C-alpha positions in Angstrom: 89.0 -73.3 12.8 91.5 -75.2 10.9 89.9 -78.5 12.5 87.1 -80.1 10.2 85.3 -82.8 12.1 83.2 -85.0 9.8 80.5 -87.3 11.2 79.5 -90.2 9.1 76.2 -90.4 7.8 73.9 -92.8 9.9 71.3 -94.9 8.4 69.4 -97.6 8.8 71.3 -100.6 7.7 69.6 -103.7 6.2 70.8 -107.0 7.1 70.7 -110.2 6.1 68.7 -113.3 7.5 69.4 -113.8 11.0 71.0 -110.3 12.0 68.5 -108.1 14.0 67.0 -105.3 11.8 67.0 -102.5 15.1 70.6 -102.9 16.2 72.1 -99.6 16.6 75.0 -99.0 14.2 78.8 -99.2 15.1 79.7 -95.5 16.5 82.0 -93.4 13.4 85.5 -91.8 14.3 85.5 -88.0 13.8 88.4 -87.1 10.9 90.8 -84.4 12.0 92.0 -82.8 8.9 94.9 -80.1 9.8 94.9 -76.3 8.6 96.8 -76.9 5.1 99.9 -74.0 5.2 100.8 -74.7 1.8 104.7 -74.9 1.5 105.0 -74.1 5.6 104.5 -78.0 8.1 102.3 -77.5 11.4 101.2 -73.9 10.0 98.2 -73.8 12.3 100.0 -75.2 15.7 98.2 -78.6 15.5 101.0 -80.3 16.4 102.3 -77.8 19.0 106.0 -76.5 18.3 106.7 -78.8 15.3 108.4 -76.6 12.9 108.6 -73.1 14.4 111.2 -71.5 16.1 111.5 -68.3 18.1 111.7 -66.9 21.5 107.8 -66.3 20.9 107.1 -69.6 20.5 104.3 -70.3 22.5 101.4 -73.1 21.6 98.1 -72.7 23.5 94.5 -73.8 23.4 92.7 -70.3 22.3 90.4 -71.6 25.1 87.7 -73.8 22.7 88.9 -77.0 23.3 89.5 -77.9 19.9 92.1 -75.0 18.1 95.6 -74.3 19.2 97.2 -70.7 18.4 100.1 -69.2 19.3 100.1 -66.6 22.1 103.1 -63.8 23.0 103.1 -61.1 25.2 105.5 -58.5 24.7 106.0 -56.6 28.2 108.5 -54.2 27.0 109.3 -52.6 23.8 112.5 -53.0 21.7 113.5 -53.6 18.2 110.8 -55.4 16.5 113.3 -58.7 16.3 113.8 -59.0 20.0 110.7 -60.6 20.1 110.1 -63.5 17.0 108.4 -66.8 15.8 109.8 -68.0 12.6 108.9 -70.9 10.6 111.9 -72.8 8.4 111.2 -73.2 4.9 113.0 -73.3 1.4 112.8 -69.9 -0.7 114.0 -69.4 -4.0 115.1 -66.2 -5.1 113.5 -64.3 -7.9 110.0 -65.9 -7.4 107.1 -63.9 -5.8 105.2 -65.8 -2.4 102.0 -65.1 -1.0 101.8 -65.2 2.8 98.3 -65.0 4.7 97.8 -65.7 8.3 94.9 -64.5 11.3 96.2 -62.5 14.0 95.0 -60.3 16.9 95.9 -58.7 19.6 94.4 -57.1 23.2 95.7 -53.8 22.2 95.9 -52.1 19.1 99.5 -52.3 18.1 101.6 -53.2 14.8 103.7 -56.7 14.2 106.1 -57.2 11.1 105.8 -60.1 9.0 106.9 -61.6 6.1 110.0 -63.6 4.5 113.9 -63.7 4.4 116.8 -65.6 5.1 117.0 -67.7 8.2 120.7 -66.7 8.7 123.2 -64.2 8.2 122.7 -61.4 6.7 119.3 -61.9 7.7 118.0 -60.3 4.3 114.0 -60.2 4.2 110.9 -58.6 2.5 108.4 -57.8 5.2 105.5 -55.6 5.7 104.1 -54.2 8.9 100.5 -54.9 9.8 98.1 -53.1 12.3 96.4 -55.5 14.8 92.9 -55.1 16.7 91.4 -56.8 19.0 89.6 -58.6 16.9 90.6 -61.4 14.7 91.4 -60.4 11.2 92.9 -62.2 8.1 95.9 -60.9 6.4 97.4 -61.5 2.9 100.7 -60.3 2.1 102.4 -60.7 -1.5 106.2 -60.6 -1.1 109.0 -60.8 -3.6 112.5 -62.2 -3.0 113.9 -60.7 -5.0 117.5 -60.3 -3.4 117.6 -63.5 -1.6 116.6 -67.1 -0.9 118.3 -70.5 -0.5 117.0 -73.7 1.5 118.0 -72.1 5.1 114.7 -69.1 4.8 111.9 -68.5 6.9 108.9 -67.1 7.7 108.9 -64.5 10.3 106.8 -62.6 12.6 108.8 -59.5 14.8 106.9 -58.5 17.4 109.0 -57.0 19.9 108.6 -53.3 18.9 105.4 -52.6 21.1 103.9 -53.7 24.4 101.1 -56.2 24.0 99.2 -59.6 23.3 99.9 -61.4 20.2 97.7 -64.0 19.0 98.9 -66.2 15.2 96.8 -68.8 13.6 96.8 -70.6 10.2 99.9 -69.5 8.4 99.8 -70.3 5.0 102.6 -69.4 2.7 102.4 -69.9 -1.5 104.0 -69.4 -4.8 102.2 -67.0 -6.6 103.1 -65.6 -10.2 104.9 -62.1 -9.8 102.6 -58.9 -10.4 103.6 -57.6 -13.4 103.0 -53.8 -13.3 102.2 -52.6 -17.2 105.5 -50.5 -18.4 105.7 -47.0 -17.7 106.6 -45.1 -20.7 106.3 -41.1 -19.0 105.4 -38.8 -21.2 106.2 -41.2 -24.1 103.6 -43.9 -25.6 104.5 -47.5 -25.8 107.9 -47.4 -24.9 108.2 -51.0 -24.2 107.3 -51.4 -27.9 104.4 -54.1 -27.0 101.9 -52.2 -29.5 104.5 -52.7 -32.4 105.7 -49.2 -33.9 102.6 -47.2 -32.3 103.4 -43.7 -32.2 107.3 -44.4 -33.1 108.9 -42.8 -36.5 112.3 -42.7 -38.0 113.5 -45.5 -40.7 115.2 -47.4 -37.3 112.0 -48.3 -36.3 111.2 -52.0 -36.5 109.9 -53.6 -32.9 110.2 -57.6 -33.3 110.2 -59.8 -30.7 112.9 -60.6 -28.8 112.6 -64.8 -29.1 111.1 -64.9 -25.9 107.5 -64.6 -27.2 106.0 -62.4 -25.0 108.6 -59.2 -25.1 108.8 -56.8 -28.2 112.3 -54.4 -28.6 112.9 -52.2 -31.5 116.1 -54.0 -33.7 118.2 -52.2 -36.4 120.8 -53.7 -38.4 123.1 -50.5 -39.2 124.9 -52.4 -42.4 127.3 -49.1 -43.2 128.4 -45.9 -41.3 127.6 -42.8 -42.0 126.3 -39.8 -40.1 124.4 -40.8 -36.8 121.3 -39.4 -37.9 121.4 -41.7 -41.4 119.9 -44.3 -39.0 117.2 -42.9 -36.8 114.3 -44.1 -34.2 112.0 -40.8 -32.6 108.7 -40.3 -31.1 107.2 -36.9 -31.0 106.4 -35.4 -27.9 105.7 -31.8 -26.3 109.1 -30.3 -24.6 108.8 -26.8 -22.4 111.8 -24.6 -23.1 113.8 -24.7 -19.6 112.8 -27.5 -18.1 114.5 -31.1 -17.7 113.6 -34.4 -18.3 114.9 -38.1 -17.4 115.2 -40.2 -20.5 115.8 -43.7 -19.2 115.9 -47.0 -21.9 117.6 -50.2 -21.9 120.4 -50.9 -24.9 122.8 -53.1 -26.7 124.5 -54.6 -29.6 126.0 -57.5 -30.9 129.3 -55.0 -31.0 130.6 -52.9 -29.1 129.2 -49.3 -30.6 128.0 -45.9 -29.6 124.3 -44.8 -29.9 123.1 -40.9 -29.6 120.2 -40.3 -27.2 118.3 -37.1 -26.8 115.6 -34.9 -26.9 115.0 -31.9 -29.8 113.0 -30.3 -31.9 111.3 -32.3 -34.7 111.3 -29.6 -37.2 114.0 -26.8 -38.7 116.5 -25.8 -37.2 116.5 -29.4 -34.8 117.9 -28.0 -32.1 118.8 -30.7 -29.7 120.6 -31.9 -26.7 121.8 -35.3 -26.3 125.0 -37.8 -24.9 126.4 -40.4 -26.5 126.3 -43.6 -24.6 128.5 -46.8 -25.2 126.9 -50.1 -26.0 128.0 -54.1 -25.4 126.7 -57.4 -26.5 125.0 -57.2 -23.1 122.1 -55.1 -22.0 122.5 -52.1 -19.9 120.1 -49.6 -18.4 120.8 -45.8 -19.5 119.5 -42.8 -17.7 120.5 -39.2 -19.1 118.8 -36.1 -17.4 118.7 -33.1 -19.7 117.8 -29.6 -20.4 115.6 -28.0 -23.0 117.7 -24.6 -22.1 117.2 -23.1 -25.5 114.5 -25.1 -27.6 110.8 -26.5 -26.7 107.7 -26.8 -28.8 105.0 -29.3 -29.1 106.9 -30.7 -32.1 109.6 -32.0 -30.0 111.0 -35.6 -30.0 112.8 -38.3 -27.9 115.3 -39.3 -30.8 118.0 -42.2 -30.7 120.6 -41.8 -33.6 122.4 -44.5 -34.6 124.0 -44.3 -38.1 127.5 -43.6 -37.4 128.8 -47.0 -36.7 128.0 -50.2 -38.4 126.6 -53.1 -35.8 122.8 -54.0 -34.4 121.0 -51.8 -31.9 118.7 -53.7 -30.1 116.3 -50.7 -27.3 113.7 -51.3 -25.1 112.0 -49.8 -22.2 111.9 -46.3 -23.4 110.4 -43.8 -20.6 111.0 -40.1 -20.4 109.7 -37.9 -17.6 110.1 -34.2 -16.1 112.8 -34.1 -13.8 114.3 -31.8 -11.5 118.0 -30.7 -13.2 121.3 -31.2 -10.6 122.0 -27.9 -9.0 125.1 -26.3 -10.1 127.6 -24.5 -7.5 129.3 -23.0 -10.1 132.9 -22.1 -8.9 131.8 -23.2 -5.4 131.2 -27.1 -4.4 128.1 -28.4 -2.5 126.3 -25.2 -3.2 122.7 -26.7 -1.8 124.4 -28.5 1.2 123.5 -32.1 0.0 126.8 -32.7 1.2 126.3 -31.3 5.0 128.7 -29.0 5.7 131.2 -29.9 3.4 133.2 -27.0 1.9 131.9 -24.5 4.3 133.2 -22.7 7.4 132.3 -20.2 10.1 134.5 -17.9 9.3 137.6 -18.5 7.6 139.3 -21.7 9.5 137.1 -23.3 11.1 134.3 -26.2 9.6 130.6 -24.7 10.0 129.1 -26.5 13.0 127.5 -29.8 11.5 124.1 -28.9 13.4 123.7 -25.6 10.9 122.7 -27.7 8.4 119.1 -29.6 8.7 116.7 -31.2 6.3 113.0 -30.1 5.7 111.1 -32.0 3.7 113.8 -34.2 2.2 115.9 -30.8 1.3 119.2 -30.2 3.3 119.9 -26.5 3.8 122.1 -24.2 6.3 119.9 -22.5 9.2 121.3 -20.6 12.2 119.4 -18.7 14.7 121.0 -15.3 16.0 120.1 -15.0 19.5 122.0 -11.4 20.4 123.1 -8.8 17.9 126.8 -7.7 17.4 128.9 -7.5 14.4 127.6 -8.5 11.6 131.0 -11.2 10.7 130.1 -12.3 14.0 127.6 -15.0 12.5 129.3 -16.1 9.3 129.1 -18.7 6.3 131.9 -18.9 4.1 133.5 -20.9 1.1 136.5 -20.1 0.1 138.1 -20.1 -3.9 140.1 -18.0 -6.6 139.0 -15.0 -6.9 140.6 -12.5 -9.7 140.8 -9.0 -9.5 139.2 -7.1 -12.1 136.9 -10.0 -12.9 132.9 -9.8 -12.3 131.1 -12.8 -10.4 127.9 -13.2 -10.4 126.2 -14.8 -6.5 123.3 -16.5 -6.6 121.0 -18.1 -3.3 117.9 -18.4 -1.8 117.3 -17.0 1.7 114.6 -16.4 4.3 114.1 -15.5 7.8 111.4 -16.0 11.1 111.8 -12.1 10.7 111.9 -9.6 8.7 115.9 -8.6 8.8 119.0 -7.9 6.9 122.4 -10.0 5.8 125.1 -8.8 4.2 126.3 -11.5 1.4 128.9 -11.3 -1.1 132.6 -11.6 -2.2 136.3 -11.2 -0.4 139.2 -11.6 1.1 139.6 -14.2 3.8 142.5 -12.3 5.7 143.8 -8.4 6.3 143.0 -6.1 5.0 139.5 -8.3 4.7 138.4 -6.3 1.0 135.5 -7.6 0.0 132.7 -6.3 -2.8 129.3 -7.1 -0.6 125.3 -5.9 -0.5 124.9 -5.1 3.2 121.5 -4.4 2.8 120.2 -8.3 1.6 116.2 -7.9 3.0 114.7 -11.4 4.4 111.4 -12.2 5.2 109.5 -15.7 6.2 109.2 -16.3 2.7 111.9 -18.0 0.4 113.4 -15.4 -1.7 115.8 -16.3 -4.8 118.8 -13.7 -5.1 121.3 -12.7 -7.5 124.4 -10.1 -6.8 127.2 -9.0 -9.3 130.5 -8.0 -8.3 133.4 -7.2 -9.4 136.3 -8.0 -7.5 139.1 -5.5 -7.0 141.2 -7.7 -4.8 143.2 -11.4 -5.9 143.9 -13.8 -3.4 143.6 -17.7 -4.1 141.9 -18.3 -0.9 139.5 -15.5 -1.3 135.8 -16.3 -0.1 132.2 -16.0 -1.1 130.9 -14.7 2.4 127.7 -13.8 4.6 127.6 -12.2 7.4 124.5 -12.7 9.7 125.6 -11.8 13.2 124.3 -7.8 12.8 120.5 -8.6 13.6 118.3 -11.2 15.6 116.6 -13.7 13.9 116.7 -17.2 12.2 118.4 -17.4 9.0 118.1 -19.8 6.2 120.7 -20.4 3.1 120.1 -22.8 0.2 121.6 -23.3 -3.3 124.6 -21.2 -3.5 126.5 -20.6 -6.3 128.8 -18.5 -7.6 130.0 -17.7 -11.9 132.4 -15.8 -13.6 130.8 -13.4 -15.9 132.2 -11.6 -19.2 133.0 -8.4 -17.9 130.3 -5.7 -15.5 127.8 -6.0 -18.1 127.4 -9.6 -18.7 124.9 -9.6 -15.5 122.6 -7.6 -16.9 121.0 -9.5 -20.0 118.2 -7.7 -21.7 114.7 -7.8 -19.9 113.1 -9.3 -22.6 110.2 -10.5 -20.1 110.2 -14.0 -21.6 113.8 -15.5 -20.6 114.9 -12.6 -18.2 112.5 -10.5 -16.2 108.6 -12.4 -16.3 109.8 -13.2 -12.5 110.5 -9.4 -11.7 108.7 -8.4 -8.7 107.2 -4.4 -9.2 105.7 -2.4 -6.6 103.7 0.3 -8.1 103.6 4.1 -7.0 101.7 7.2 -7.0 98.8 6.1 -9.4 95.8 6.0 -7.2 94.7 2.5 -7.0 98.1 1.2 -7.9 97.2 -1.7 -10.8 99.9 -4.3 -11.1 102.3 -4.6 -13.4 101.6 -7.3 -15.8 103.3 -9.6 -18.0 100.9 -9.8 -21.3 101.2 -11.1 -25.0 102.7 -8.6 -27.4 100.1 -6.3 -29.0 102.0 -6.1 -32.0 104.3 -8.3 -32.3 106.2 -7.3 -35.3 109.5 -5.5 -36.2 111.3 -3.6 -34.4 109.9 -5.6 -31.2 108.5 -9.4 -32.1 109.2 -10.2 -28.2 106.2 -12.9 -27.6 105.3 -11.1 -24.0 106.1 -8.0 -23.0 105.0 -5.7 -19.8 102.1 -3.3 -19.4 101.3 -0.7 -17.0 98.4 1.4 -16.9 98.6 5.0 -15.6 95.8 6.4 -13.9 94.1 9.8 -15.1 95.0 12.8 -12.9 91.2 12.9 -11.7 91.8 10.5 -9.8 94.6 11.7 -8.0 97.3 9.6 -10.1 100.6 12.0 -10.1 102.2 12.7 -13.1 105.4 10.5 -12.1 103.0 7.9 -11.5 105.5 4.2 -12.5 106.8 1.2 -10.8 110.1 0.2 -9.3 111.5 -2.9 -9.4 114.9 -4.4 -7.1 115.5 -7.6 -9.0 118.4 -6.5 -11.1 121.5 -8.1 -10.4 123.8 -5.9 -8.2 125.9 -3.8 -10.6 128.1 -0.3 -10.6 127.2 2.0 -13.1 130.2 2.5 -15.7 131.2 3.0 -19.3 130.2 -0.4 -20.0 126.4 -0.2 -18.9 125.7 3.8 -18.8 123.2 3.7 -21.7 119.8 2.5 -21.2 117.3 1.5 -23.8 113.9 0.5 -23.7 111.1 -0.5 -26.2 107.9 1.7 -25.5 104.2 1.1 -27.2 102.3 4.5 -26.1 98.9 5.5 -26.8 100.0 9.4 -26.4 103.3 11.3 -26.8 104.3 11.9 -23.7 107.9 11.4 -21.3 108.8 8.2 -20.4 111.0 8.6 -17.3 114.2 5.9 -16.2 115.9 5.8 -13.1 118.1 3.4 -11.4 118.7 2.9 -7.5 120.8 1.5 -4.7 119.6 0.1 -1.5 122.2 1.4 1.7 122.9 0.0 4.6 120.6 1.6 6.5 118.0 0.3 4.6 117.6 3.2 2.7 117.6 3.9 -1.0 119.6 6.1 -3.4 119.2 7.2 -6.7 120.8 8.4 -9.9 117.8 10.8 -10.6 115.6 10.0 -13.5 116.4 10.9 -17.3 112.8 11.9 -19.1 113.0 11.2 -23.1 109.6 11.5 -24.8 108.2 8.9 -27.3 107.3 9.9 -30.8 105.3 7.4 -32.0 102.2 6.1 -30.9 100.4 2.5 -30.9 103.7 1.3 -32.7 106.6 0.1 -31.1 109.7 2.4 -30.8 113.1 2.3 -28.8 114.3 5.3 -26.7 117.8 5.9 -25.2 118.2 7.3 -21.6 122.2 7.9 -21.2 123.3 8.1 -18.0 127.1 8.9 -18.6 127.1 12.1 -16.7 126.3 10.5 -13.6 129.1 8.2 -13.5 131.0 7.8 -10.4 128.3 9.3 -7.9 128.4 7.5 -4.4 124.9 6.1 -5.1 125.4 4.7 -8.3 127.3 1.6 -6.5 125.5 -1.4 -5.7 122.6 -0.9 -8.0 119.5 -3.2 -7.8 116.6 -1.3 -8.3 114.9 0.3 -12.2 112.2 2.7 -11.7 110.2 3.5 -14.9 107.7 6.2 -15.2 105.4 5.7 -18.1 103.7 8.7 -18.6 105.1 11.4 -17.0 102.8 14.1 -17.4 103.3 17.1 -15.8 99.9 18.7 -17.6 98.2 15.8 -16.0 96.7 13.0 -17.8 92.8 13.3 -18.9 92.2 9.5 -18.9 94.0 6.5 -18.2 96.9 5.8 -20.2 98.2 2.2 -21.1 102.0 1.7 -22.0 103.4 -1.5 -22.6 107.5 -1.4 -22.5 109.9 -4.3 -23.4 113.6 -4.8 -24.0 115.4 -3.0 -21.5 119.1 -3.3 -22.2 122.5 -2.0 -20.7 124.9 -0.8 -23.3 128.3 1.1 -23.9 
């Protein structure tokens, strides 16, 4: 209730002589106090429509005979602003306001409430509230960050849903802005409010910025030298391979540069930095930096400012883990973030825009093959220049709603349609990462990356397509060290009784000739368990390659507890889903319980049909035809492909 009726106290009045002591006192007039709407006028609708506007304006008695509310009945849903109630009020840009009101409905429905301009462009700050059948009091804190003038308003938009809306006791007050503490992310004291805490370097000098309420770091470089001669740093753990977003504010008294980034806080001081240009005005910089070749608990955020003279003022430094922007390599729009731009269906027609869909905020290519036909009947391509004899690595993600094959590779976009493809890429219902390496035997400025999808029915979804040139046929065959390469390889164990999984584990003897931190481990079961002499494991995670003179020699580091043959063979997937093999080569180790490098020379099988489009590597760790008397453990590592 907004009307407060104050009845005067009735007391026995004493009169002077000549007045009757038992006369009744004069009746007292109740005092009506209007609801205080703060910055608003007639905020409780006591004076009817005064101060209010909009097609929802309809002050009515609430049934008590002593209180007025605004009542509107929305009979057809449309835009929220189609049914509106407003009260004009001056709003100052940059200030924060508290809006309080009571409201209810005859149904469960929503209403938009807030503040905004009362003229074009109608900029506003609003929130959506849930109404029920009982009166509720709502309080909204609203910042007029990007609007404000004398012709502003409090607004209630209620046209989005049907149902009655009752509003009463609307109050608007200016309030102090809610100040959230600065978030330094992975850092501490990024806003220098705790002085020098956590910061190191000869440029660490936090001081008040003159406002009495904010600290910044200030350094004055009086003589130019090496950038690192004047440094501000903070120690932070950095993980190799991860990307980080470094955000900070900075300015100078002159136009000069500043080096900012992340790096090791110890020798060899490996880092990733960028140079930013400072001016006498504050600027906010955000740099995404990938720790591709360094990382440890003793890493740091760094600012090197010694290369130029002049003041450097830094504030609000934060570091957060970030997702590196996708790199399509020689392609464009490989992540479909720009919808179908650059992508073709066939070689001339743009891809149907409807094939680019958004899933959980990420755009992908998606097509349903309703009838099986020629593989090329359903196609996704992008044209680019391909050079004869050069080797290219194609990476992409793909899945289906069923188990089915697709074809992917590179080729000409016209007759004679020469190509290098893998026609047996097997999809399932889970997203998989595929990597295939092709050496071009054709050349054209309008060649293409291609995906032929029409041979089988079922959904095909593709994302994150990249193509990069690699320096020769072996460049796609990095050494499998189970750290940067191979740690995520999938292995299938066979003919080994219960087939214990291949594990990536700590090196049991991390000294020369193999000081690698992590290695692969396989356990071969005893013959008595039913395990075969040729028990082993296979991975299909090698990049697609053709066996030739540049990669014919495979070397493997092994650490075994017994002397026996180790077998290696290569496999290629065929168009019919089967596999072809080079046949295994066996070499025995000569040392036990220490690392030894074994060499397998496949020179004799170069040129055989089975040795193109190789993706599979098979290892037989303990090829013992006499039968294993007990389980044996073999560690293997450093698988390399050589001339």
